[in-house]
C-alpha positions as CSV (number, residue, x, y, z in Angstrom):
1,M,-43.5,187.5,11.0
2,R,-41.3,188.5,13.9
3,S,-38.3,186.3,14.9
4,I,-36.6,185.7,18.2
5,L,-33.1,184.3,18.2
6,L,-32.1,182.6,21.5
7,S,-28.5,183.2,22.5
8,G,-27.4,181.5,25.7
9,G,-25.2,178.8,27.2
10,S,-21.6,178.5,28.1
11,G,-20.6,176.0,25.4
12,K,-18.4,173.9,27.7
13,R,-18.2,171.2,25.0
14,L,-16.0,173.6,23.0
15,W,-13.7,174.4,25.9
16,P,-11.1,176.0,26.1
17,L,-12.2,178.5,23.4
18,S,-15.7,178.8,24.8
19,N,-16.6,179.9,28.3
20,D,-19.4,181.8,30.2
21,A,-18.4,185.1,28.4
22,R,-17.8,183.6,25.0
23,S,-20.2,180.7,24.2
24,K,-19.7,178.4,21.2
25,Q,-21.7,180.7,18.8
26,F,-19.1,183.4,19.1
27,L,-16.0,181.4,18.0
28,K,-14.6,182.7,14.7
29,V,-13.6,179.4,13.1
30,L,-15.9,179.3,10.0
31,R,-15.2,180.8,6.6
32,S,-17.5,183.5,5.3
33,P,-18.1,184.0,1.5
34,S,-15.6,186.9,1.6
35,G,-12.9,184.5,2.9
36,D,-12.8,186.0,6.4
37,L,-13.3,183.9,9.6
38,E,-16.7,184.3,11.1
39,S,-18.6,183.0,14.1
40,M,-21.8,180.9,14.1
41,V,-23.8,183.9,15.2
42,Q,-22.3,186.1,12.5
43,R,-23.1,183.4,9.9
44,V,-26.7,183.1,11.0
45,W,-27.2,186.9,11.2
46,R,-25.7,187.2,7.7
47,Q,-28.2,184.6,6.5
48,M,-31.1,186.3,8.2
49,N,-30.1,189.5,6.4
50,E,-29.9,187.7,3.1
51,S,-33.4,186.3,3.7
52,G,-34.9,189.7,4.6
53,L,-35.6,188.6,8.2
54,A,-33.0,190.5,10.2
55,S,-34.9,193.8,10.5
56,Q,-37.8,192.0,12.1
57,T,-35.6,190.0,14.5
58,L,-34.5,190.5,18.1
59,I,-32.1,188.4,20.1
60,A,-32.9,187.2,23.6
61,T,-29.7,186.9,25.6
62,S,-28.1,187.2,29.0
63,L,-26.2,190.2,30.3
64,S,-22.9,188.5,30.0
65,Q,-23.3,188.3,26.2
66,V,-24.4,191.8,25.4
67,E,-20.9,193.1,24.8
68,I,-19.8,190.3,22.5
69,L,-23.1,190.4,20.5
70,T,-22.7,194.1,19.9
71,S,-19.0,193.6,19.0
72,Q,-19.8,190.9,16.4
73,L,-23.1,192.1,15.0
74,G,-22.9,195.8,15.4
75,E,-24.8,198.5,17.4
76,E,-28.0,198.1,15.4
77,V,-28.8,194.6,16.6
78,Q,-31.9,194.6,18.8
79,L,-31.4,192.8,22.1
80,V,-33.8,191.8,24.9
81,V,-31.6,191.1,27.9
82,E,-32.5,188.7,30.8
83,P,-31.8,190.2,34.3
84,E,-30.6,186.7,35.2
85,R,-30.4,183.3,33.4
86,R,-33.6,181.3,33.9
87,D,-33.9,178.9,30.9
88,T,-35.8,179.3,27.6
89,F,-39.4,179.8,28.8
90,P,-38.6,182.9,30.9
91,A,-36.4,184.3,28.1
92,I,-39.1,183.8,25.4
93,A,-41.8,185.2,27.7
94,L,-39.7,188.3,28.3
95,A,-39.2,188.8,24.5
96,A,-42.9,188.3,23.9
97,S,-43.8,190.9,26.5
98,Y,-41.3,193.3,24.7
99,L,-43.0,192.7,21.3
100,Y,-46.4,193.2,22.8
101,S,-46.0,196.2,25.2
102,V,-43.0,198.1,23.8
103,E,-43.3,197.5,20.0
104,S,-47.1,197.1,19.9
105,V,-46.9,194.0,17.7
106,S,-50.3,192.7,16.7
107,L,-51.6,189.7,18.7
108,S,-52.3,187.9,15.4
109,E,-48.6,188.2,14.3
110,T,-46.7,185.0,14.0
111,V,-43.5,184.8,16.1
112,A,-40.8,182.3,15.2
113,V,-38.2,181.3,17.7
114,L,-34.9,179.6,16.7
115,P,-31.4,179.0,18.2
116,V,-28.7,181.5,17.3
117,D,-26.3,178.9,16.0
118,P,-27.8,176.4,13.6
119,F,-25.4,175.5,10.7
120,V,-27.8,175.6,7.7
121,E,-28.1,176.9,4.2
122,K,-30.5,179.4,2.7
123,E,-33.3,176.8,2.1
124,F,-33.7,176.6,5.9
125,F,-34.8,180.2,6.1
126,E,-37.0,179.8,3.1
127,T,-38.9,177.0,5.0
128,L,-38.9,179.3,8.1
129,C,-40.7,181.9,6.1
130,T,-43.6,179.5,5.4
131,L,-44.4,179.1,9.1
132,P,-47.1,181.8,9.1
133,E,-48.9,180.3,6.1
134,M,-48.8,176.8,7.6
135,M,-50.2,178.1,10.9
136,E,-53.1,179.7,9.1
137,K,-53.8,176.6,7.0
138,S,-53.7,174.2,10.0
139,G,-55.2,176.4,12.7
140,A,-52.4,175.0,15.0
141,D,-51.4,176.5,18.3
142,M,-47.8,175.8,17.6
143,A,-45.8,175.1,14.4
144,L,-42.4,173.5,14.5
145,M,-39.7,172.8,11.9
146,G,-38.3,169.3,11.9
147,V,-35.3,168.0,10.0
148,I,-35.8,164.8,8.0
149,P,-33.2,162.5,9.6
150,T,-30.3,161.1,7.6
151,Y,-29.3,158.5,10.1
152,P,-30.5,157.2,13.6
153,S,-28.7,159.8,15.8
154,E,-28.6,159.6,19.6
155,K,-27.7,163.2,19.8
156,Y,-31.0,164.8,18.9
157,G,-34.6,164.9,20.1
158,Y,-37.3,163.5,17.9
159,I,-40.7,164.8,16.8
160,I,-43.1,161.8,16.5
161,P,-46.0,162.3,14.0
162,A,-49.6,161.3,14.6
163,R,-50.7,158.3,12.6
164,D,-53.3,160.1,10.6
165,K,-51.2,159.9,7.5
166,E,-49.0,157.2,6.1
167,S,-46.3,158.7,3.8
168,S,-43.0,157.2,2.9
169,D,-41.8,160.5,1.5
170,M,-41.9,163.2,4.2
171,S,-40.5,165.8,1.8
172,T,-43.8,165.9,0.0
173,E,-45.8,166.8,3.1
174,E,-46.5,170.5,3.8
175,Y,-46.9,169.7,7.5
176,I,-47.6,166.8,9.8
177,H,-49.6,166.7,13.0
178,V,-47.4,166.0,16.1
179,A,-48.3,163.2,18.5
180,K,-45.4,163.5,21.0
181,F,-41.7,164.3,21.5
182,Q,-38.9,162.0,22.4
183,E,-35.6,163.1,24.0
184,K,-32.3,161.7,22.8
185,P,-33.0,158.0,22.3
186,C,-30.6,155.1,21.9
187,E,-29.7,154.2,18.3
188,S,-32.1,151.3,18.0
189,D,-35.0,153.3,19.3
190,A,-34.0,156.2,16.9
191,A,-34.1,153.8,14.0
192,L,-37.6,152.7,14.9
193,M,-38.7,156.3,15.2
194,I,-37.3,157.1,11.7
195,E,-39.4,154.2,10.4
196,Q,-42.4,156.0,11.8
197,N,-41.4,159.2,9.9
198,A,-40.1,161.0,13.0
199,L,-38.2,164.2,12.5
200,W,-35.1,165.6,14.3
201,N,-36.2,168.5,16.6
202,C,-34.0,171.4,15.5
203,G,-35.4,173.8,18.2
204,V,-37.5,176.0,15.8
205,F,-41.1,176.7,16.6
206,A,-43.7,179.4,16.0
207,F,-46.9,180.7,17.6
208,K,-49.3,183.6,17.4
209,L,-48.2,186.4,19.8
210,G,-51.7,186.4,21.3
211,Y,-51.4,182.7,22.1
212,L,-48.4,183.2,24.4
213,I,-49.7,186.5,25.8
214,N,-53.0,184.8,26.8
215,L,-51.1,181.9,28.4
216,L,-49.0,184.4,30.5
217,I,-52.2,186.0,31.7
218,E,-53.6,182.6,32.7
219,M,-50.4,182.0,34.6
220,E,-50.8,185.4,36.4
221,L,-47.5,186.6,34.9
222,P,-47.0,190.1,33.7
223,I,-47.4,191.0,30.0
224,Q,-45.9,194.5,30.3
225,Y,-42.2,194.4,29.6
226,D,-41.1,196.7,32.5
227,E,-43.1,194.7,35.0
228,M,-41.8,191.4,33.5
229,L,-38.3,192.6,34.2
230,K,-39.1,193.4,37.8
231,Q,-40.7,190.0,38.4
232,Y,-38.3,188.0,36.3
233,G,-36.8,186.2,39.3
234,R,-40.1,184.5,40.1
235,L,-40.6,182.9,36.7
236,Q,-40.1,179.2,36.7
237,K,-36.7,177.9,35.5
238,I,-38.0,175.6,32.8
239,S,-37.6,175.1,29.0
240,F,-40.2,176.5,26.6
241,D,-40.6,173.0,25.2
242,Y,-41.7,171.5,28.5
243,K,-43.7,174.5,29.7
244,I,-45.5,175.4,26.5
245,V,-44.9,173.3,23.4
246,E,-45.6,169.9,24.9
247,Q,-48.7,171.2,26.6
248,A,-50.2,172.7,23.4
249,K,-53.4,170.9,22.1
250,K,-52.7,171.2,18.4
251,V,-49.1,171.1,17.2
252,I,-47.8,170.7,13.6
253,A,-44.3,170.3,12.2
254,L,-42.9,171.3,8.8
255,P,-40.5,168.7,7.4
256,Y,-37.3,170.3,6.3
257,N,-35.3,168.2,3.8
258,G,-32.2,170.3,3.7
259,F,-28.8,170.6,5.3
260,W,-28.8,171.1,9.1
261,K,-26.1,170.4,11.6
262,D,-25.5,171.0,15.3
263,L,-21.9,172.2,15.7
264,G,-21.9,171.8,19.5
265,T,-18.8,169.6,19.8
266,W,-15.3,169.7,18.5
267,N,-15.8,166.6,16.3
268,T,-18.8,168.2,14.5
269,L,-17.4,171.7,14.4
270,T,-14.1,170.6,12.8
271,E,-16.0,168.8,10.0
272,E,-17.2,172.2,8.8
273,M,-13.8,174.0,9.1
274,D,-12.1,174.6,5.7
275,T,-8.6,174.6,7.2
276,T,-6.9,172.3,9.6
277,V,-4.8,175.0,11.3
278,V,-6.2,178.2,12.8
279,G,-3.5,180.3,14.5
280,K,0.2,179.7,14.9
281,G,1.3,176.1,14.4
282,W,2.0,173.1,12.2
283,I,0.5,169.7,11.5
284,T,2.7,167.1,9.8
285,S,1.6,165.5,6.5
286,D,1.5,162.0,8.1
287,T,-1.7,162.9,10.1
288,Q,-5.3,162.5,9.0
289,N,-8.4,164.3,10.2
290,T,-6.5,166.4,12.8
291,H,-7.3,170.0,13.6
292,L,-5.4,172.7,15.5
293,V,-7.1,175.9,16.8
294,N,-4.6,178.1,18.6
295,E,-5.4,181.6,20.0
296,L,-2.1,182.1,21.7
297,N,1.0,183.8,20.1
298,I,3.1,180.7,20.7
299,P,3.5,177.9,18.1
300,V,2.0,174.5,18.5
301,A,3.3,171.4,16.6
302,I,1.3,168.2,16.0
303,L,3.3,165.3,14.8
304,G,1.9,162.0,13.6
305,L,-1.4,162.1,15.5
306,S,-4.6,161.4,13.5
307,D,-8.3,162.0,14.4
308,V,-7.2,164.5,17.1
309,V,-8.3,168.1,18.0
310,V,-5.9,170.4,19.8
311,A,-7.4,173.7,21.0
312,V,-5.3,176.3,22.8
313,S,-6.5,179.5,24.4
314,P,-5.8,181.7,27.5
315,D,-8.4,179.5,29.3
316,G,-6.5,176.2,28.8
317,I,-5.3,173.5,26.4
318,L,-7.3,170.6,25.1
319,V,-5.8,167.6,23.4
320,S,-8.4,165.0,22.6
321,D,-9.4,162.2,20.3
322,K,-12.3,163.7,18.3
323,E,-14.8,161.1,19.2
324,S,-14.0,161.6,22.9
325,S,-14.1,165.4,22.8
326,P,-17.7,165.8,24.0
327,R,-16.6,164.3,27.3
328,I,-14.9,167.6,28.2
329,K,-18.2,168.8,29.6
330,E,-18.1,166.1,32.3
331,I,-14.6,167.1,33.3
332,L,-15.6,170.8,33.6
333,K,-19.0,170.4,35.3
334,N,-17.6,171.6,38.7
335,E,-15.0,174.0,37.3
336,D,-15.5,177.7,38.0
337,Q,-12.5,179.5,36.4
338,R,-12.9,183.2,35.4
339,P,-12.8,183.8,31.6
340,M,-9.3,184.7,30.5
341,Y,-10.4,186.2,27.2
342,E,-13.4,188.3,26.4
343,E,-14.7,190.3,23.4
344,R,-16.4,193.6,24.2
345,R,-18.2,196.2,22.2
346,W,-15.0,198.3,22.1
347,G,-12.5,195.5,21.3
348,C,-11.2,192.6,23.5
349,Y,-9.0,191.8,26.4
350,R,-6.8,188.9,27.4
351,V,-5.6,188.0,30.9
352,L,-1.8,187.6,30.9
353,D,-1.2,186.8,34.6
354,H,-3.1,186.5,37.9
355,T,-1.4,186.1,41.2
356,R,-2.3,186.2,44.9
357,N,0.1,187.0,47.8
358,E,0.1,185.6,51.3
359,A,-1.6,188.8,52.7
360,G,-4.6,188.2,50.4
361,G,-3.8,190.9,47.8
362,E,-4.2,190.2,44.1
363,V,-2.4,191.4,41.0
364,L,-4.0,190.9,37.6
365,T,-2.3,191.8,34.3
366,K,-4.4,192.3,31.1
367,R,-3.7,193.2,27.5
368,I,-6.5,195.4,26.3
369,C,-7.1,196.1,22.6
370,I,-9.4,199.0,21.8
371,T,-10.7,199.3,18.2
372,A,-10.1,202.7,16.5
373,G,-13.0,205.0,17.1
374,K,-14.3,203.0,20.1
375,N,-14.1,203.9,23.8
376,L,-14.4,202.5,27.3
377,S,-17.2,203.7,29.4
378,Y,-16.6,206.5,31.9
379,Q,-16.3,204.5,35.0
380,Y,-14.6,204.0,38.4
381,H,-13.7,201.0,40.6
382,L,-14.2,200.4,44.3
383,L,-11.9,197.6,45.0
384,R,-8.8,198.1,42.9
385,N,-6.2,200.5,41.6
386,E,-4.9,200.3,38.1
387,V,-1.7,201.2,36.2
388,W,-2.0,201.5,32.4
389,T,1.0,201.4,30.0
390,V,0.3,202.2,26.4
391,A,2.0,199.5,24.3
392,S,0.9,200.9,20.9
393,G,-1.4,203.3,19.2
394,E,-2.8,206.7,20.2
395,G,-5.9,207.6,22.3
396,E,-7.7,210.3,24.2
397,L,-7.8,209.8,27.9
398,I,-10.3,211.4,30.3
399,L,-9.3,211.1,34.0
400,N,-11.4,212.8,36.6
401,G,-12.7,215.4,34.1
402,E,-9.3,216.2,32.6
403,S,-8.7,215.3,28.9
404,R,-5.3,214.6,27.3
405,K,-3.7,212.5,24.5
406,I,-1.8,209.4,25.3
407,G,0.5,207.3,23.1
408,E,3.1,204.5,23.0
409,G,5.1,204.4,26.2
410,D,2.8,206.6,28.3
411,T,1.8,205.4,31.8
412,V,-1.4,206.3,33.6
413,V,-2.1,205.7,37.3
414,I,-5.8,205.2,38.2
415,D,-6.6,205.0,41.9
416,K,-9.8,203.7,43.4
417,S,-12.8,205.9,42.7
418,M,-11.1,207.9,40.0
419,L,-13.4,208.4,37.0
420,H,-11.7,207.4,33.7
421,S,-12.3,206.6,30.1
422,V,-10.2,206.4,26.9
423,R,-11.1,206.5,23.2
424,A,-8.9,204.9,20.6
425,I,-7.8,207.4,17.9
426,T,-5.9,204.6,16.2
427,E,-6.1,200.9,17.4
428,L,-4.9,201.2,20.9
429,E,-3.2,198.5,23.0
430,I,-2.8,198.9,26.7
431,I,-1.2,196.7,29.3
432,E,-3.3,197.1,32.4
433,V,-2.1,196.0,35.9
434,Q,-4.9,195.8,38.5
435,I,-3.9,195.7,42.2
436,G,-6.5,195.1,45.0
437,T,-8.1,192.7,47.4
438,Q,-10.8,191.4,45.1
439,L,-10.2,191.6,41.3
440,I,-13.5,190.9,39.6
441,E,-15.1,192.1,36.4
442,E,-18.2,193.3,38.4
443,D,-16.1,195.9,40.1
444,I,-17.1,198.6,37.6
445,V,-19.4,201.5,38.2
446,R,-20.4,203.0,34.8
447,V,-21.4,206.6,34.7
448,S,-21.7,207.1,31.0
449,T,-21.1,205.0,27.8
450,E,-21.3,207.3,24.8
451,W,-18.1,209.3,24.1
452,K,-20.0,212.4,23.0
453,D,-22.0,212.4,26.2
454,I,-18.8,211.9,28.3
455,V,-17.0,214.8,26.7
456,Q,-20.0,217.2,26.9
457,T,-21.0,216.3,30.4
458,Y,-17.9,215.4,32.4
459,V,-14.8,217.1,30.8
460,R,-13.8,220.4,32.4
461,H,-13.2,223.0,29.7
462,V,-10.7,225.8,30.6
């Protein structure tokens, strides 16, 4: 079996920690078995490794998440990157074309697709591993996993079983035949569905690779990966559920009777946090069920407020009653603020200040932290000049083909079009001041990424 993890979304329901560059799955607020904080994607990837699935798994993602995925999971993680965001059907079609034409995966191979951020235990992956066997037994076009509900929730979609079997104990069934799907119902309708043995739809499904490849051929879409990339913009923006799953003739679902939770809102996420304070701050003892997550280096105090979440980041501050916290998505639906914090493959940066003058010029100040042994790409800018001041650490700078060591207190002036890169010898912290007319992350022309190639190809040796 091959697996595809879907990593997308902006996670606005977990604002201000999540944004377009750092979706909810990348927030390090969960506790790992070793006692360190880990993100949802790190947790799932660790579980995939423990289940022996990671080596046969690729992650379908957008360009904006490549750096943070590499930073959190390592260079060895296999990525299929969308040229642009177009929903789950195009993303899965792209990944399938990669498996078929690049990796030469057999058309008879089962492909399982799942979200990158389910909060589950190992039994979930044990059930996942039975999907190929159940597809063979049933002869189904599609096989889903469905969670046996514990209460009539309005937050989830439901898988409605066909009435060919009457069973009061879904956990004894290997699989059920699916009659239809129901999007998030009201509580009373959900209760009626549960009486009909409906399952929560947890977004996990499987198919034979050949099934999807043949459908792409019928749709006159490319099945070669390179051609799919070129034509990606003409693929319909639609979910895989609507385009493929709900149109399939024979669909089964495997009932999963284990722990499963969607940590997509502050009230559900804080239920799984083992500490009430992350970062600098205090909560007084006369509060109950209150959480503080603070990413800034300034203290936050919460006094006498119960059932509240306070989240603080460079992007903003949220103070909310927990039950009301999902409403933040409504407030932010027209907001288009640039991310103020990003994780990259080489480390991270935080925006400290951003100002515009009356003449239209901009000044942006960042604190850049580069992990020891990592480097920035060899690059230049078209719209801005930069001034670097080394706050701490030691690094090797390459500027227009000249190499030199830099350390605490050193200043580097980088004008437009000057090629530059730096590698951290020890953890390196740089205060970067950008000056220009349009200060955007896209103003980067990368010439080379690997340090060895940069040194061998671009450094002038005397």
